[in-house]
C-alpha positions as CSV (number, residue, x, y, z in Angstrom):
1,M,46.4,-55.3,65.3
2,A,44.8,-55.2,61.8
3,I,42.5,-52.3,61.0
4,V,39.3,-53.4,59.3
5,D,38.1,-51.1,56.4
6,T,34.5,-50.4,57.1
7,R,33.8,-48.5,53.8
8,I,31.2,-49.9,51.5
9,E,31.9,-49.8,47.7
10,T,29.0,-49.0,45.4
11,A,28.8,-48.8,41.7
12,D,26.4,-45.8,41.5
13,G,28.2,-43.1,43.4
14,P,30.2,-42.3,46.5
15,A,30.4,-45.1,49.1
16,A,29.1,-44.6,52.6
17,A,31.5,-45.3,55.4
18,A,30.4,-47.0,58.6
19,D,30.5,-43.7,60.5
20,G,28.2,-42.1,58.0
21,R,30.8,-40.1,56.1
22,L,30.9,-40.2,52.3
23,R,33.9,-41.5,50.5
24,R,35.3,-39.6,47.5
25,P,34.5,-41.5,44.4
26,T,37.4,-43.2,42.7
27,G,36.1,-43.0,39.1
28,R,36.5,-40.0,36.8
29,A,33.7,-37.4,36.5
30,P,31.8,-37.5,33.2
31,S,33.2,-35.1,30.7
32,E,31.3,-32.1,29.4
33,P,29.8,-32.7,25.9
34,K,31.8,-31.3,23.1
35,A,30.6,-28.0,21.5
36,Y,30.4,-29.6,18.1
37,V,27.6,-31.9,19.3
38,G,25.3,-29.0,19.8
39,W,26.2,-27.6,16.4
40,L,25.4,-31.0,14.8
41,F,21.9,-30.9,16.4
42,I,21.1,-27.4,15.0
43,A,22.9,-27.8,11.7
44,P,19.7,-29.0,9.7
45,N,17.8,-25.9,10.8
46,L,20.7,-23.6,10.2
47,L,21.2,-25.0,6.7
48,G,17.5,-24.6,6.0
49,V,17.5,-20.9,7.2
50,L,20.6,-20.3,5.2
51,A,19.3,-21.9,2.0
52,F,15.7,-20.6,2.1
53,T,16.0,-17.3,3.9
54,F,19.4,-15.6,3.8
55,V,20.4,-16.7,0.3
56,P,17.1,-15.5,-1.3
57,L,17.2,-12.3,0.7
58,I,20.7,-11.5,-0.5
59,S,19.8,-12.5,-4.0
60,V,16.8,-10.1,-4.0
61,V,19.0,-7.2,-2.8
62,L,21.6,-7.9,-5.5
63,L,19.0,-8.5,-8.3
64,S,17.2,-5.2,-7.5
65,F,20.1,-3.3,-9.0
66,T,20.1,-5.3,-12.2
67,R,18.0,-5.9,-15.3
68,W,17.6,-9.6,-15.9
69,N,15.1,-12.1,-17.3
70,L,15.4,-15.8,-16.7
71,V,15.4,-16.7,-20.4
72,S,18.8,-14.9,-21.0
73,G,20.5,-16.9,-18.3
74,F,23.0,-15.6,-15.8
75,G,25.1,-14.1,-18.6
76,G,22.3,-11.7,-19.3
77,I,22.4,-9.9,-16.0
78,E,23.0,-6.2,-16.5
79,F,23.7,-3.7,-13.7
80,V,21.4,-0.7,-13.9
81,G,22.0,0.9,-10.5
82,L,18.9,2.7,-9.0
83,D,16.9,2.6,-12.3
84,N,14.6,-0.2,-11.0
85,F,13.8,1.8,-7.8
86,L,13.1,5.0,-9.8
87,A,10.8,3.0,-12.1
88,V,8.9,1.5,-9.1
89,F,7.9,5.0,-7.9
90,R,6.9,6.0,-11.4
91,D,4.8,2.8,-11.9
92,P,1.0,3.4,-11.6
93,T,0.4,-0.3,-11.3
94,F,2.7,-0.4,-8.2
95,W,0.7,2.4,-6.6
96,R,-2.6,0.7,-7.4
97,S,-1.3,-2.5,-5.9
98,L,-0.1,-0.7,-2.9
99,L,-3.5,0.9,-2.3
100,T,-5.2,-2.5,-2.7
101,T,-2.8,-4.0,-0.2
102,I,-3.4,-1.2,2.3
103,V,-7.2,-1.6,2.0
104,Y,-7.0,-5.4,2.1
105,A,-4.7,-5.6,5.2
106,G,-6.1,-2.4,6.8
107,V,-9.6,-3.8,6.9
108,A,-8.9,-7.6,7.3
109,V,-6.5,-7.2,10.2
110,P,-8.6,-5.1,12.6
111,L,-11.7,-7.2,11.9
112,T,-9.8,-10.4,12.5
113,L,-8.6,-9.1,15.8
114,V,-12.2,-8.1,16.8
115,V,-13.6,-11.5,15.8
116,G,-10.8,-13.3,17.5
117,L,-11.1,-11.3,20.7
118,A,-14.9,-11.8,20.8
119,L,-14.5,-15.6,20.3
120,A,-11.8,-15.7,23.0
121,L,-14.0,-13.8,25.6
122,A,-16.9,-16.2,24.8
123,L,-14.9,-19.4,24.9
124,N,-13.0,-18.4,28.1
125,R,-16.2,-18.9,30.1
126,D,-17.5,-22.2,31.5
127,I,-19.8,-23.2,28.7
128,P,-20.9,-26.6,27.4
129,A,-18.6,-28.3,24.8
130,R,-16.0,-25.5,25.3
131,G,-13.1,-27.7,24.2
132,M,-14.8,-28.8,21.0
133,L,-15.8,-25.3,20.1
134,R,-12.2,-24.0,20.6
135,A,-10.9,-26.7,18.3
136,A,-13.7,-26.1,15.7
137,F,-12.8,-22.3,15.5
138,F,-9.1,-23.1,15.1
139,V,-9.6,-25.6,12.3
140,P,-9.9,-23.0,9.4
141,Y,-6.5,-21.7,10.3
142,I,-4.8,-25.0,9.6
143,V,-6.9,-26.1,6.6
144,N,-5.1,-26.3,3.3
145,I,-5.4,-23.1,1.2
146,V,-6.6,-25.1,-1.8
147,A,-9.5,-26.5,0.2
148,I,-10.4,-23.0,1.5
149,G,-10.3,-21.5,-2.0
150,M,-12.5,-24.2,-3.6
151,T,-15.0,-24.2,-0.7
152,W,-15.5,-20.4,-0.8
153,Q,-15.7,-20.3,-4.5
154,M,-18.6,-22.7,-4.3
155,L,-20.2,-20.8,-1.4
156,L,-19.9,-17.4,-3.1
157,D,-20.8,-18.5,-6.6
158,P,-23.1,-15.8,-8.0
159,E,-25.7,-18.2,-9.4
160,A,-25.6,-21.4,-7.4
161,G,-23.7,-20.4,-4.2
162,L,-25.2,-21.1,-0.9
163,V,-24.7,-17.5,0.4
164,N,-26.6,-15.9,-2.4
165,Q,-29.4,-18.5,-2.1
166,V,-29.8,-17.7,1.6
167,L,-29.8,-14.0,0.8
168,G,-32.5,-14.6,-1.8
169,V,-34.6,-16.5,0.7
170,F,-34.7,-13.4,2.9
171,G,-35.8,-11.3,-0.1
172,A,-32.5,-9.6,-1.0
173,E,-32.3,-8.2,-4.5
174,N,-29.3,-7.3,-6.8
175,L,-27.3,-10.1,-5.2
176,P,-23.6,-9.6,-5.0
177,Q,-21.5,-11.2,-7.8
178,W,-18.6,-11.7,-5.3
179,F,-15.5,-12.9,-7.0
180,A,-16.9,-12.2,-10.4
181,S,-17.3,-8.5,-9.7
182,S,-14.5,-5.9,-9.5
183,N,-16.5,-4.1,-6.8
184,W,-17.2,-7.2,-4.6
185,A,-14.0,-9.3,-5.2
186,L,-11.9,-7.5,-2.6
187,P,-14.6,-7.5,0.1
188,A,-15.2,-11.2,-0.5
189,L,-11.5,-11.8,-0.2
190,I,-11.4,-9.9,3.1
191,L,-14.3,-12.1,4.3
192,V,-12.5,-15.3,3.5
193,T,-9.3,-14.0,5.1
194,I,-11.1,-13.1,8.4
195,W,-12.7,-16.6,8.4
196,S,-9.4,-18.3,8.0
197,Q,-7.3,-16.2,10.4
198,A,-9.8,-15.5,13.3
199,G,-9.0,-18.9,14.8
200,Y,-5.3,-18.0,15.2
201,A,-6.2,-14.7,16.9
202,N,-8.7,-16.5,19.1
203,L,-6.1,-19.0,20.2
204,I,-3.5,-16.4,21.1
205,Y,-6.1,-14.3,23.0
206,L,-7.3,-17.3,24.9
207,S,-3.8,-18.1,26.1
208,A,-3.4,-14.5,27.2
209,L,-6.7,-14.5,29.0
210,Q,-5.5,-17.6,31.0
211,D,-2.8,-15.4,32.5
212,A,-5.1,-12.5,33.3
213,P,-4.6,-10.9,36.8
214,T,-7.4,-12.6,38.7
215,Q,-6.8,-10.5,41.9
216,L,-7.6,-7.4,40.0
217,Y,-10.9,-8.8,38.8
218,E,-11.8,-9.8,42.4
219,A,-11.0,-6.3,43.6
220,A,-13.0,-4.7,40.8
221,R,-16.0,-7.0,41.6
222,I,-15.8,-6.0,45.3
223,D,-15.8,-2.3,44.2
224,G,-18.9,-2.9,42.1
225,A,-17.4,-2.7,38.7
226,G,-19.4,-4.2,35.9
227,R,-18.2,-6.3,32.9
228,W,-17.6,-3.4,30.7
229,A,-15.6,-1.5,33.3
230,S,-13.6,-4.6,34.1
231,F,-12.9,-5.1,30.4
232,R,-11.9,-1.5,29.8
233,T,-9.7,-1.1,32.9
234,I,-8.2,-4.6,33.3
235,T,-8.7,-7.0,30.4
236,W,-7.8,-4.7,27.6
237,P,-4.7,-3.2,29.1
238,S,-3.5,-6.7,30.0
239,L,-4.1,-7.8,26.4
240,L,-2.3,-4.9,24.8
241,P,1.1,-6.6,24.3
242,T,-0.8,-9.6,22.8
243,T,-2.8,-7.3,20.6
244,V,0.4,-5.7,19.3
245,F,1.9,-9.1,18.6
246,L,-1.2,-10.2,16.7
247,L,-1.4,-6.9,14.9
248,V,2.2,-7.2,13.6
249,T,2.1,-10.9,12.7
250,L,-1.3,-10.7,11.0
251,F,-0.4,-7.5,9.1
252,V,2.8,-9.1,7.8
253,G,1.0,-12.4,6.9
254,I,-2.1,-10.8,5.4
255,S,-0.3,-8.1,3.4
256,Q,1.9,-10.9,1.8
257,T,-1.0,-13.2,1.0
258,F,-0.5,-14.9,-2.3
259,G,-1.9,-18.4,-2.5
260,M,-5.5,-17.4,-1.8
261,I,-5.4,-14.6,-4.4
262,A,-3.8,-16.8,-7.0
263,L,-6.2,-19.6,-6.5
264,I,-9.5,-17.7,-6.1
265,T,-9.2,-14.4,-8.1
266,N,-5.8,-14.5,-9.9
267,G,-5.6,-10.8,-9.2
268,G,-8.9,-9.9,-10.8
269,P,-11.4,-9.1,-12.0
270,G,-9.1,-6.6,-13.8
271,D,-6.6,-5.7,-11.1
272,S,-9.1,-5.3,-8.2
273,T,-7.4,-7.9,-6.0
274,T,-3.8,-7.4,-7.3
275,T,-1.8,-6.9,-4.1
276,L,1.9,-6.2,-4.0
277,S,2.8,-9.8,-3.4
278,F,0.8,-10.9,-6.4
279,Y,2.2,-8.0,-8.5
280,M,5.7,-9.2,-7.7
281,Y,4.7,-12.7,-8.9
282,Q,3.3,-11.4,-12.1
283,T,6.3,-9.2,-12.8
284,S,8.8,-12.0,-12.2
285,F,7.2,-15.2,-13.3
286,Q,4.9,-14.0,-16.0
287,F,6.9,-11.1,-17.5
288,Y,10.3,-12.4,-16.4
289,R,11.4,-9.0,-15.1
290,F,13.3,-10.4,-12.1
291,G,15.4,-7.3,-11.4
292,Y,12.3,-5.0,-11.3
293,A,10.3,-7.5,-9.2
294,S,13.2,-7.7,-6.7
295,A,13.1,-3.9,-6.4
296,V,9.4,-4.0,-5.7
297,G,10.0,-6.7,-3.1
298,L,12.7,-4.7,-1.4
299,V,10.6,-1.6,-1.3
300,T,7.7,-3.6,0.1
301,F,9.9,-5.2,2.8
302,I,11.2,-1.8,3.9
303,G,7.7,-0.4,4.1
304,I,6.4,-3.3,6.2
305,F,9.4,-3.2,8.5
306,A,8.8,0.5,9.1
307,I,5.2,-0.1,9.9
308,M,6.1,-2.8,12.3
309,L,8.5,-0.5,14.2
310,L,5.8,2.2,14.4
311,M,3.4,-0.3,15.8
312,W,5.9,-1.5,18.4
313,R,6.9,1.9,19.5
314,A,3.2,3.1,19.8
315,Q,2.4,0.5,22.4
316,R,5.5,0.8,24.6
317,G,4.7,1.7,28.2
318,R,0.9,1.3,27.7
319,A,0.6,-2.3,28.9
320,L,-1.0,-3.1,32.3
321,H,2.2,-4.7,33.6
322,D,4.3,-1.7,32.7
């Protein structure tokens, strides 16, 4: 007596037999993708990092031990050992630029954090047009630096600027000369920096506030805690890792500001806004002292890296979730 095969063939997978059991598929399982496929996908980024990060970094380290100007060509490179580093620490312009950088970043970064946190706390509430306001405060961060520079140059013009006109309406005398004054140029630059970077801090703080521990706020409300007590005991400890992240990223970015200084003040008046990044530019591309500029850059990198480590170690174990 012939046996009838009750299995059902399918094209998409294992076939079901009449008794409900699955039949082992007859085709071969799909093979794993080759390793080189993944490397092909990330190759463009790897090449970019190699060409624009590692090669320049290695070049700076090597050039810092040489005396070289671009005019003499590669044949004019002369090894001088540690002479460039010794000259850096004896250079009064370097120390003035370092002090300017510390004042600039040391004032702009904390104020940017304060403004960003205040905006985040305000925009985290249920207020009208909240989405539009969030976008409006973030726009300055993504605006082109040229547009920022030209706009603020017009606003802070000593004679026809809108800011001084408004101050004059309220009866202010001896109006600031802003970028035209060696006393006011750095404060004006700090003001522009806060305006352009506060939107970034606001966005990061907003995202952190979305993950705030709501059960702790409910418990604090039941216990009768006010807004300040809830902020001091819950909000601020939960935002500490975010604050350290912003502190590090803003300090690194602001201390290396170049485009805004080159466009608005060109390091002046005098050298009142000459930071280390602008001093490196002047030394290399105006005076063609590439070896010395590389030494300045390497010293600056080591200093910033050390400050970052101190900031990171200072906050360890202090977060709410720790």
